[in-house]
PyMOL CGO cylinders between C-alpha atoms (Angstrom):
from pymol import cmd
from pymol.cgo import CYLINDER

trace = [
    CYLINDER, 43.54, 48.95, 43.16, 46.26, 48.79, 45.67, 0.3, 1, 1, 1, 1, 1, 1,
    CYLINDER, 46.26, 48.79, 45.67, 49.89, 48.18, 44.96, 0.3, 1, 1, 1, 1, 1, 1,
    CYLINDER, 49.89, 48.18, 44.96, 49.69, 44.80, 46.72, 0.3, 1, 1, 1, 1, 1, 1,
    CYLINDER, 49.69, 44.80, 46.72, 46.81, 43.68, 44.53, 0.3, 1, 1, 1, 1, 1, 1,
    CYLINDER, 46.81, 43.68, 44.53, 48.62, 44.72, 41.37, 0.3, 1, 1, 1, 1, 1, 1,
    CYLINDER, 48.62, 44.72, 41.37, 51.77, 42.93, 42.55, 0.3, 1, 1, 1, 1, 1, 1,
    CYLINDER, 51.77, 42.93, 42.55, 49.75, 39.82, 43.31, 0.3, 1, 1, 1, 1, 1, 1,
    CYLINDER, 49.75, 39.82, 43.31, 48.16, 39.93, 39.86, 0.3, 1, 1, 1, 1, 1, 1,
    CYLINDER, 48.16, 39.93, 39.86, 51.54, 40.38, 38.16, 0.3, 1, 1, 1, 1, 1, 1,
    CYLINDER, 51.54, 40.38, 38.16, 53.04, 37.51, 40.19, 0.3, 1, 1, 1, 1, 1, 1,
    CYLINDER, 53.04, 37.51, 40.19, 50.07, 35.30, 39.35, 0.3, 1, 1, 1, 1, 1, 1,
    CYLINDER, 50.07, 35.30, 39.35, 50.41, 36.14, 35.64, 0.3, 1, 1, 1, 1, 1, 1,
    CYLINDER, 50.41, 36.14, 35.64, 54.15, 35.43, 35.68, 0.3, 1, 1, 1, 1, 1, 1,
    CYLINDER, 54.15, 35.43, 35.68, 53.54, 32.17, 37.55, 0.3, 1, 1, 1, 1, 1, 1,
    CYLINDER, 53.54, 32.17, 37.55, 50.82, 31.18, 35.11, 0.3, 1, 1, 1, 1, 1, 1,
    CYLINDER, 50.82, 31.18, 35.11, 52.97, 32.00, 32.10, 0.3, 1, 1, 1, 1, 1, 1,
    CYLINDER, 52.97, 32.00, 32.10, 55.97, 30.15, 33.56, 0.3, 1, 1, 1, 1, 1, 1,
    CYLINDER, 55.97, 30.15, 33.56, 53.76, 27.04, 33.70, 0.3, 1, 1, 1, 1, 1, 1,
    CYLINDER, 53.76, 27.04, 33.70, 51.83, 27.64, 30.47, 0.3, 1, 1, 1, 1, 1, 1,
    CYLINDER, 51.83, 27.64, 30.47, 54.76, 28.38, 28.16, 0.3, 1, 1, 1, 1, 1, 1,
    CYLINDER, 54.76, 28.38, 28.16, 56.72, 25.15, 28.87, 0.3, 1, 1, 1, 1, 1, 1,
    CYLINDER, 56.72, 25.15, 28.87, 53.47, 23.19, 28.65, 0.3, 1, 1, 1, 1, 1, 1,
    CYLINDER, 53.47, 23.19, 28.65, 52.69, 24.68, 25.25, 0.3, 1, 1, 1, 1, 1, 1,
    CYLINDER, 52.69, 24.68, 25.25, 56.26, 24.05, 24.03, 0.3, 1, 1, 1, 1, 1, 1,
    CYLINDER, 56.26, 24.05, 24.03, 56.16, 20.45, 25.28, 0.3, 1, 1, 1, 1, 1, 1,
    CYLINDER, 56.16, 20.45, 25.28, 52.79, 19.87, 23.66, 0.3, 1, 1, 1, 1, 1, 1,
    CYLINDER, 52.79, 19.87, 23.66, 53.94, 21.25, 20.31, 0.3, 1, 1, 1, 1, 1, 1,
    CYLINDER, 53.94, 21.25, 20.31, 57.15, 19.20, 20.42, 0.3, 1, 1, 1, 1, 1, 1,
    CYLINDER, 57.15, 19.20, 20.42, 55.25, 16.09, 21.37, 0.3, 1, 1, 1, 1, 1, 1,
    CYLINDER, 55.25, 16.09, 21.37, 52.76, 16.66, 18.56, 0.3, 1, 1, 1, 1, 1, 1,
    CYLINDER, 52.76, 16.66, 18.56, 55.60, 17.02, 16.03, 0.3, 1, 1, 1, 1, 1, 1,
    CYLINDER, 55.60, 17.02, 16.03, 57.15, 13.74, 17.21, 0.3, 1, 1, 1, 1, 1, 1,
    CYLINDER, 57.15, 13.74, 17.21, 53.75, 12.08, 17.07, 0.3, 1, 1, 1, 1, 1, 1,
    CYLINDER, 53.75, 12.08, 17.07, 53.19, 13.43, 13.55, 0.3, 1, 1, 1, 1, 1, 1,
    CYLINDER, 53.19, 13.43, 13.55, 56.55, 12.00, 12.45, 0.3, 1, 1, 1, 1, 1, 1,
    CYLINDER, 56.55, 12.00, 12.45, 55.60, 8.59, 13.83, 0.3, 1, 1, 1, 1, 1, 1,
    CYLINDER, 55.60, 8.59, 13.83, 52.22, 8.76, 12.10, 0.3, 1, 1, 1, 1, 1, 1,
    CYLINDER, 52.22, 8.76, 12.10, 53.87, 9.80, 8.81, 0.3, 1, 1, 1, 1, 1, 1,
    CYLINDER, 53.87, 9.80, 8.81, 56.27, 6.84, 9.01, 0.3, 1, 1, 1, 1, 1, 1,
    CYLINDER, 56.27, 6.84, 9.01, 53.44, 4.44, 9.71, 0.3, 1, 1, 1, 1, 1, 1,
    CYLINDER, 53.44, 4.44, 9.71, 51.46, 5.86, 6.78, 0.3, 1, 1, 1, 1, 1, 1,
    CYLINDER, 51.46, 5.86, 6.78, 54.44, 5.34, 4.46, 0.3, 1, 1, 1, 1, 1, 1,
    CYLINDER, 54.44, 5.34, 4.46, 54.74, 1.73, 5.63, 0.3, 1, 1, 1, 1, 1, 1,
    CYLINDER, 54.74, 1.73, 5.63, 51.03, 1.17, 5.07, 0.3, 1, 1, 1, 1, 1, 1,
    CYLINDER, 51.03, 1.17, 5.07, 51.24, 2.69, 1.57, 0.3, 1, 1, 1, 1, 1, 1,
    CYLINDER, 51.24, 2.69, 1.57, 54.08, 0.29, 0.71, 0.3, 1, 1, 1, 1, 1, 1,
    CYLINDER, 54.08, 0.29, 0.71, 52.07, -2.65, 2.02, 0.3, 1, 1, 1, 1, 1, 1,
    CYLINDER, 52.07, -2.65, 2.02, 49.03, -1.60, -0.02, 0.3, 1, 1, 1, 1, 1, 1,
    CYLINDER, 49.03, -1.60, -0.02, 51.21, -1.34, -3.15, 0.3, 1, 1, 1, 1, 1, 1,
    CYLINDER, 51.21, -1.34, -3.15, 52.48, -4.87, -2.47, 0.3, 1, 1, 1, 1, 1, 1,
    CYLINDER, 52.48, -4.87, -2.47, 48.93, -6.15, -2.09, 0.3, 1, 1, 1, 1, 1, 1,
    CYLINDER, 48.93, -6.15, -2.09, 47.91, -4.39, -5.32, 0.3, 1, 1, 1, 1, 1, 1,
    CYLINDER, 47.91, -4.39, -5.32, 50.75, -6.13, -7.14, 0.3, 1, 1, 1, 1, 1, 1,
    CYLINDER, 50.75, -6.13, -7.14, 49.64, -9.52, -5.81, 0.3, 1, 1, 1, 1, 1, 1,
    CYLINDER, 49.64, -9.52, -5.81, 46.03, -8.83, -6.76, 0.3, 1, 1, 1, 1, 1, 1,
    CYLINDER, 46.03, -8.83, -6.76, 47.09, -7.90, -10.30, 0.3, 1, 1, 1, 1, 1, 1,
    CYLINDER, 47.09, -7.90, -10.30, 49.12, -11.11, -10.56, 0.3, 1, 1, 1, 1, 1, 1,
    CYLINDER, 49.12, -11.11, -10.56, 46.20, -13.22, -9.32, 0.3, 1, 1, 1, 1, 1, 1,
    CYLINDER, 46.20, -13.22, -9.32, 43.78, -11.42, -11.62, 0.3, 1, 1, 1, 1, 1, 1,
    CYLINDER, 43.78, -11.42, -11.62, 45.84, -12.29, -14.70, 0.3, 1, 1, 1, 1, 1, 1,
    CYLINDER, 45.84, -12.29, -14.70, 46.11, -15.91, -13.51, 0.3, 1, 1, 1, 1, 1, 1,
    CYLINDER, 46.11, -15.91, -13.51, 42.35, -16.00, -13.00, 0.3, 1, 1, 1, 1, 1, 1,
    CYLINDER, 42.35, -16.00, -13.00, 41.78, -14.69, -16.53, 0.3, 1, 1, 1, 1, 1, 1,
    CYLINDER, 41.78, -14.69, -16.53, 44.01, -17.43, -17.93, 0.3, 1, 1, 1, 1, 1, 1,
    CYLINDER, 44.01, -17.43, -17.93, 42.14, -20.08, -15.94, 0.3, 1, 1, 1, 1, 1, 1,
    CYLINDER, 42.14, -20.08, -15.94, 38.80, -18.74, -17.19, 0.3, 1, 1, 1, 1, 1, 1,
    CYLINDER, 38.80, -18.74, -17.19, 39.99, -18.94, -20.79, 0.3, 1, 1, 1, 1, 1, 1,
    CYLINDER, 39.99, -18.94, -20.79, 41.25, -22.49, -20.31, 0.3, 1, 1, 1, 1, 1, 1,
    CYLINDER, 41.25, -22.49, -20.31, 38.00, -23.51, -18.60, 0.3, 1, 1, 1, 1, 1, 1,
    CYLINDER, 38.00, -23.51, -18.60, 35.97, -22.22, -21.53, 0.3, 1, 1, 1, 1, 1, 1,
    CYLINDER, 35.97, -22.22, -21.53, 38.08, -24.31, -23.91, 0.3, 1, 1, 1, 1, 1, 1,
    CYLINDER, 38.08, -24.31, -23.91, 37.68, -27.41, -21.70, 0.3, 1, 1, 1, 1, 1, 1,
    CYLINDER, 37.68, -27.41, -21.70, 33.91, -26.90, -21.49, 0.3, 1, 1, 1, 1, 1, 1,
    CYLINDER, 33.91, -26.90, -21.49, 33.66, -26.56, -25.28, 0.3, 1, 1, 1, 1, 1, 1,
    CYLINDER, 33.66, -26.56, -25.28, 35.74, -29.70, -25.74, 0.3, 1, 1, 1, 1, 1, 1,
    CYLINDER, 35.74, -29.70, -25.74, 33.57, -31.62, -23.25, 0.3, 1, 1, 1, 1, 1, 1,
    CYLINDER, 33.57, -31.62, -23.25, 30.41, -30.44, -25.02, 0.3, 1, 1, 1, 1, 1, 1,
    CYLINDER, 30.41, -30.44, -25.02, 31.83, -31.60, -28.35, 0.3, 1, 1, 1, 1, 1, 1,
    CYLINDER, 31.83, -31.60, -28.35, 32.81, -34.96, -26.86, 0.3, 1, 1, 1, 1, 1, 1,
    CYLINDER, 32.81, -34.96, -26.86, 29.28, -35.44, -25.47, 0.3, 1, 1, 1, 1, 1, 1,
    CYLINDER, 29.28, -35.44, -25.47, 27.81, -34.71, -28.90, 0.3, 1, 1, 1, 1, 1, 1,
    CYLINDER, 27.81, -34.71, -28.90, 30.10, -37.30, -30.48, 0.3, 1, 1, 1, 1, 1, 1,
    CYLINDER, 30.10, -37.30, -30.48, 29.18, -39.84, -27.79, 0.3, 1, 1, 1, 1, 1, 1,
    CYLINDER, 29.18, -39.84, -27.79, 25.49, -39.15, -28.40, 0.3, 1, 1, 1, 1, 1, 1,
    CYLINDER, 25.49, -39.15, -28.40, 26.03, -39.69, -32.16, 0.3, 1, 1, 1, 1, 1, 1,
    CYLINDER, 26.03, -39.69, -32.16, 27.84, -42.97, -31.50, 0.3, 1, 1, 1, 1, 1, 1,
    CYLINDER, 27.84, -42.97, -31.50, 25.06, -44.10, -29.15, 0.3, 1, 1, 1, 1, 1, 1,
    CYLINDER, 25.06, -44.10, -29.15, 22.45, -43.29, -31.78, 0.3, 1, 1, 1, 1, 1, 1,
    CYLINDER, 22.45, -43.29, -31.78, 24.39, -45.23, -34.41, 0.3, 1, 1, 1, 1, 1, 1,
    CYLINDER, 24.39, -45.23, -34.41, 24.65, -48.23, -32.05, 0.3, 1, 1, 1, 1, 1, 1,
    CYLINDER, 24.65, -48.23, -32.05, 20.93, -48.06, -31.35, 0.3, 1, 1, 1, 1, 1, 1,
    CYLINDER, 20.93, -48.06, -31.35, 20.15, -47.96, -35.10, 0.3, 1, 1, 1, 1, 1, 1,
    CYLINDER, 20.15, -47.96, -35.10, 22.54, -50.84, -35.75, 0.3, 1, 1, 1, 1, 1, 1,
    CYLINDER, 22.54, -50.84, -35.75, 21.03, -52.97, -32.94, 0.3, 1, 1, 1, 1, 1, 1,
    CYLINDER, 21.03, -52.97, -32.94, 17.47, -52.35, -34.20, 0.3, 1, 1, 1, 1, 1, 1,
    CYLINDER, 17.47, -52.35, -34.20, 18.44, -53.63, -37.63, 0.3, 1, 1, 1, 1, 1, 1,
    CYLINDER, 18.44, -53.63, -37.63, 19.52, -56.97, -36.18, 0.3, 1, 1, 1, 1, 1, 1,
]
cmd.load_cgo(trace, "trace")
């Protein structure tokens, strides 16, 4: 290889490195900034999910209370229907006797 060819290769390598190194540094810096933004967004999302979990727990306990009250109301209604049926039977027996 001639001295001119070697010089050209060295110049090309230096030129390439002078473009590649800043590009790599910029890319790494940009990625770090992007990672910080992503981390912050993830923290915000985690806080929102915790808030939603709290609301779900609150609604779940309210739902359990409503279920318990509904069971009591249904039992009371069933008992009232039985009493009404008994009264109706007594009225029917009383009317037949007349």
